[in-house]
N, C-alpha and C positions, 0 to 999 in steps of 0.2 A: 503495498500500500503506502501511495504517496506520503509524504510528511504535508500534513494538513498544517496552514501560518491559520496564526493570531495577533493583528498587530495592534496593541491597545496608545491610541493616544488621549492626548488633556486639549482642553480647551475652559475658556474662561479667568482663571487663573492659574498657577502655578500651585502646588502643594493638596489638589484634592486626594491624592491615593487613588496613583493610579496606578504604584508600586503593588500596593495590596490590593486593589482589583487583578492588576495582574496574575498575581500568586493566590489571592483564592478560588480565579478561575483556575489555574493549574491543579490545586486542592480535589477540585470536585469535577476535572475530569480522571487525575491520576486515581482518584476514591470511584472511580468506574471503572478501574483495570487501566486507563490505558498507559504508558511511557510520556513521558512532557521533557519536554526540556523549556528554559527559559532564558530571556537573553535582556541585559539593558542597552538600549544606544542616545548614547548620549549625545548635544549638540555640539558642548564646549569644544574649542579649540585645543583642550590639555592632550595631550599624549595617554595619559593615564588621569587614574584623580590623587596619585598618590601626593600631589602640591598642592594641591584646593588644599586653603582655608577653615579647617575645620567650626571654627567658630559659624562658619558664614556657611558652608555647604553638610554639615553634620560628620556624624564620623565615615572613614575610610572604611573600607569593610577587605578581608586577603581573601583570595581566593588557594585552595587547596595548594595548585602550583604556583603560587606567587602573587595573580594580579591583584593590583590596588586598582581598587573600583569601589564607585558610589554605594550609598548604605542599602539599596533597592535590592542590592544579591542577599543582602544580611537576611529582607524579610523572604527574596523568596526563596532559600537555604532552609529558613524557618517554618514557613508554608510543607512545603514539597520532600521537607526528609531526607535534600540532596547532595552530595556538595558536588557544590559545579567550578567552569573551571576559565580559561583567559577568552573562552569562548564565546561566554555569556555575558562579556560586560565591552560594548565599541564605544571609543571616542572617536567624536570629526577629528583630530586634530593625526590620531592616528590613520585615518584614514589617507588624509590632504598630504601626510606624510609620507605614507607607501606609494602616496600615488606622483608626489614629485622622485621618490627616491627611481620611482619603473623610468620614468618620464630622464631623469637623466639618465639612466642606464642602454636609452634607446630599447624600453618596451615596442614604443608606442610610432615607430619609424616613421616619425618623421612628421605626426600626424599634429594636430590641433588638441593639445588638454584640453576638454572640457568639464563645467561639471555634469553636466549629457555628453555621452552618454558614461566619461568616465568615471568620476565622483562617483554617481550613483550605481554602478555596474562593478565596484570597489564595494560598495557600501550591501548591493543586494549576495555580492560572493559568502562573506561574511556573514551573512543572516543564514544563506544555506551552509554555510561549511555550521553552523552553532546547529541546526531543525538535523543535518541529516542523522538518518537513522533513527529518530521519532517518530513516533504517534501523530503529537499534533510538537511545535516548539512555537511558544509564544511570544513576540516581541515589541517591546517594552517603548514606547518614541518619547524624550526625555523633552521637557516646555513643552512649551505652547503653541498649537497652533498657527500660525502667524509672525512666530520668534523671526528673524531672518534667520536664524541660526539652522533653524529646521528645516528650510526650504527642503535641503539636498534631500536628509533623510526622508519625508514624506512624500517628494515626489520618486523614490526608490520604492518607497514601499507599496506606492497605485502603481510604476509600470509591476511589480513583482503579480499582478492579474493575471497583467497577458500574458506575464513571463512562463508561468509556472499550471496556469489556468484557474475562472474565477472559482471553480468549485475545493476549489485546497487555499484559500483563500478567505477569510472575516474582518472588517473594519469593527474595533468597540472603540466608543469615542466618549471618552468622562466630561461631562461638563453642571456645574456648579448652577443650583435656581436660588438667587438671593433670597432672602425673607424681609419684607416691610412691615416692623413693627405697628408704625401709623396705620397701616391700613389692612393690616393683620392679614398682610398675605401671598403667597408666593410668587414670586413671576419669574418668564419663563423665557422672554427678550433675551438676557444674556447666553441662552444655553442655545437659544433659538441660531442668532446668529457665529455663535461656535460654528453652530454645523454648517453655516451656509460657510466660513470661511475656509473648511474642511470641504468643503464640497466644491469653490471658485479654486480651490488646488486640485481636483479632479478624484475623489474618493468618497462615495455615498456611501455616510457608515449603514451598519446591517443589527447593531446593539447599542444604543444608547443610555449610557449609566449617568445617572439624575443626580448627585453629591447633593445633599441639604440639611439642613438639621431640624426642619421638621419634618412633620407629616405628608407625604403626597396626594394629594388629593385626586381622584379618578378624570375630573375632568382635568389637572395639569394634564395627565399623562398622552390622554386624549388629544390636549395641543401641541404639545410636544411631538405625539403624532401624526398630525395635518402639516404642519410645518416644516418637518424634516422629514418625512415620507419616512421615518422608520417603523414597522408595524409595530402597536399598541403591547402582544406579546414580547416585541423586546426591546421595550422602555422601562429600563427596569429603576424603581427609584430608591435609593440606596443613602437610607438614613443615617446619620451618625449613631454607631453602637456607643457601648459600652467599655468595648472590645472589640481590636480589633480581628481577634481570635471567630466571633461572632461570623463574622461576613461569609465564610464560603457555607454554613447556614443560613444564612438569610438571600444569597443569591441561591442556592441550590433550590429555595421556599420556594418565590419566584418565580421559577422554573427557567432559568437559566441556562443549564446545563441541558438540558429537554432541547433548546433552541441552540445553540452549538453544536448540536450534534444533529441534528435535523436541518441546518444551513450548510454543514460537511461532510452530509452526508454519513457519520460517523455511526456506530450501532450502540442507538444508547439501551443500559443497562440498570438501575438500580443502585445510585453514588451512596457508599457506608461511610457512614461523618457520625456515625458511632461516638467513635475515639475522639472527634470534635466539640458533639454535644457535652460531653464525659468532661473536660477540661473544660468546659465553659462555665461547668455544673461549680469543679472547686473557684473557677474565681472569682464568680459572682457570689460565694457564700459571703456570706456576712455574719457567720456564726464564729470563722474563723479567726482565731488570733492575733494580732501584728506583732510585725519585728521590726525595729527599728536602727534601718543599718544608715550609719555615715560615708556617705560617697563624698573624697576628699581630690574635690574635680578645681579647673583651673581656667574650661570653655564653660563659662555660664552662659554666653550668649541664645545658645542654642544647643537643649538638652538633646537633640539631635546627634550632638557628639561622642555621645554614650549608648545610644541604641542598642548595642549591637550585649550592651556589659546588662542596662535594665532587664534589659528580657531575658535576659539567665536568670537574674537575681528574681526576676517573678516567676519561672517558671518551677524553677530553685524550693520558692516558701509554697508554691501552688499542689507542687506535688508533695512536702508534707503538710499540710494543710492547713497554711497558715497564708495572710495579707504582706504584703509590702511596705513598708512608709522608709523610701529614701528620704534623708536631710543632707541637702548640699551642703558643702562647706565651700568657702573659697579658701583655694591652697595660699596666694597671696594675704591674706588677713591671719592666718593662725602661726606663731612662733612657739619656742618654748613657753613663755612668759603666759598664755593665753591657754594651748593648747585642752589642758585638764578641763576648765570652766568652759569650753565650747563642746569638748566630746565628751562629756559627763552622763547625760542621759542616752547614748546612740549604746546597741546591744552590742556595733559591730563596725571596725568599719573596711572601708574595700577603699586601696586608692587603685588605681588604671592607668594605663599609659599614655605617655603623652612628650613630648618634646620640646627642646628650647630651658631656659632656666629659669624663667617664671615661675612661680607659686614653688620651686623645686622644696626653698628653703622650709616652707610649712608643711609640705609632703612629709621633708625628716621628722620634724620635730613633732606629727602626728605616726610617724610608726616609730621613735622612740616612745611617746607614751604608751602604746601594744604592745611593746617588747614590758618597759617597766611595771605596768598595770596591770597583765596577760587578757589583755580584749582582745575577745576572736578579729582575726587584721586576714582579709586575700587582698595578698597583691600584685598587681598581674604588668605586666613588662618593668616598665617604672616603677610601680606597685614593689618587684623589688629588688633594683639599686638603688633607693629609696632604703628598703632596710636596715642592705648588708651595707648603705653608709651608717645610716645611725646604730647600727650594732659598734663599728669599730669609734665612734665618735664615745660611745659610752666606753667604748673597753681604752680610751685616753687620747684618740688622736683626733683634735678638737677641728684642726681645717678639713680633716678625710671626706673627698669628695669623690663626683666622678670631670674626668675633665670635657668635656662635653660644659660640664655647669663653671666648674673652676679650672682652666689653662694649664694655670700654676700652680693647682694643692701639692703639697709634697706629697703626698700618702693619694697616691689615684686607684680608692680601690676599684672603679669602674672607669674604664678602657677601652683603645681600641687593640684590637689583634695585630700582631708584627706585622702579618697579611696585607692587613688595611693598612696599618702607617704610610707604608709606600706605597697609597692610593690617594693618599690624603689630600693633594690637590687637586684631582678629581669627585673632592665630596666619601669617599673614604663608600665601601659598600654598606649594604643592606640584607639577614638576613630575610627572606621573604615566603614566604608558604610553610608544607611542610616539611617538617625537620622530626627527628628520632629523637627520642628521650628512654633513657633505661632507671628506673626508678631503683631505689634502695627495696630491699624486699619488706623488712620490717619498717619501713617511714607511714605515713599517716595516709598519703599519695597512692601511694601501691595497694593501701588498701580502701583507698577511697574504690580507684580504678578497678580494683579486682586481678589486676592484674600488674607486670615490670617494664613491658614494652607496650611503648606509645607510640603515638603521632601527633604531634601537635600541627597548629599554622604559629609560625611569629612573624612583627615586624619592629626589624631596630635593627643599629649597628654597632652600643656599645656594646661591653659586655662587663662581666666580673673579674676582676683581676686578680689570680690560682696564690698569688702572694701575697695577699693579704687570708688569708682560709685561719691563720691563728686567731683572727683578732672574731672569726664569727665563732667561734669555738671554744673562747672563755667569755663567751655571752652565750653559751647554750644554742647557739644555732649550725645545722649541719647542711651542706650539700650532698640532696637524700635525691638526686634526677641530674644525670650527666646526659653529652649527649657520646656517644658510643665513639664516632666517629671522631669527635674533636676534642675531648675532655668537655668542651665547656658548661660553667652552671648552667643548669636549667631551671631546677624546685630546688627551693633549700625553704628546709622548718624548721622552730626549737622546741627543742624540749624540753622548757622549762614552761613556757603558752600550752594552751590546753588546746589553742588552735592559730596557731602562727605561717604562715604557706604561703608562700607567695613565687611564683611558675616566672618564666624571662619569656616564657610565650604567652598568646593568649588563650585562654578557653574558653573563652566566649563564644566565638566562631566558629562554636562546634555545639553548641547548647543548643538543645532545639525543645520549644514551648509542653511536646507530653515526651521529651525526651532530654533532662533537664543533664546540665556538662556535673563527674559528680564535685569536682572543685566546688563548687558553688553549692551543691547540694550536703559536702561537709561543713563548709561556711557557716550554712545561715540550721544547720543542724549545732554546729556550735554555741550559735548566739543564741537558738535555746535556749539549748544545754549547762 
């Protein structure tokens, strides 16, 4: 069977939830036994998401093969319970760079290189490469229809209908219905205009997902159908949910799964969403006790910066019948003098990853407080680094630091590897994607994982300096996980604290709402006990 393609676009405004919509469509199709893949096409002229400001764009999600991507790939993995790869993230910058490099090599044999057909062909090639071998491939186009940057992607997906056949292509357009408080009514004109913009680009949507914060009356659905030429049963009102994990059930109950299978000629079987229903029941359990977790953060303008972290914490709480209350702390405002007062009411703290020196002293103060006061602590990436710096300072090395934060520190607890130093003028190197880790058999981590050999995703440059292992030992901290090929530290634990575990890798990227990551579950259990 030829791969079927579902293209998801957005109109009216950004942030409507195209990623959740695309992921939820994937979830209900997978629940029918179909093999599903998914891809994000971003119109930015960046080559990848690695250099995007997290305060503006949210977290950088990392795939198993080391691709730095938009946070929507995190939604995709959590909803579909799959591990994606670099094929699932395509940015305009990478496409344009490839076409220009091909032109320089003479690949076009002297032809004039243009947006159409060269850029659009390259975009289509990336989509079909990612969709090969799957029953259904979902492609989300970032941004909003009408954005200058999106034009080439919109044209590329328009051409796909003729290239692979109308029976193999479906267009889903996500729009917004604003509510006017003064007249107590939903207004459909912005959505109508958004569809008109898409039709001017040559695409007639097959399905219209109407996002809104209020219940959508039947007359509004009829009006949208009339003015957009989308069948009434294909206009899906998407009211804001209490949790995004309700969306698969919402759209299934509204008949979207049947509409899609009918339009694409797929065999429609009953979707098994029992696991989603049980999850939502846990999420909405108002009788569950609450756990207060202090998240020591530096990017507080945009909480999407820590999307995978917060989702992993929630999943761990739901798995042990608890609700999560995150207390956000600005790392720049924490210090040795006020940290005790600031953290006195939390059940545990988590220090996530990050780059740059801003806020690191506050994170080190928080790590020291956890070490001294036996407060449950989960450190991730930078969270491991500040913990070992804190241990060294407690051991008398008052100026111990990372060379990232203080290049002149007399005690570089965190340093570059020798092989990286040779490349320092080129920005060094990053460990990205999956790396092996071997855990000590008697460690907390190995007991939580239920095994000693694990594979986890990384995104960092600096490493623990093994010359300072004695400083850890004197503070009852052990290196319990190492990369078997390089000997680099991957996991540390405290022998005197009930739970102080930190990893150089990012376990949050492998957490799922239905399969919470063991380190997060262990952390939440420690805060309860």
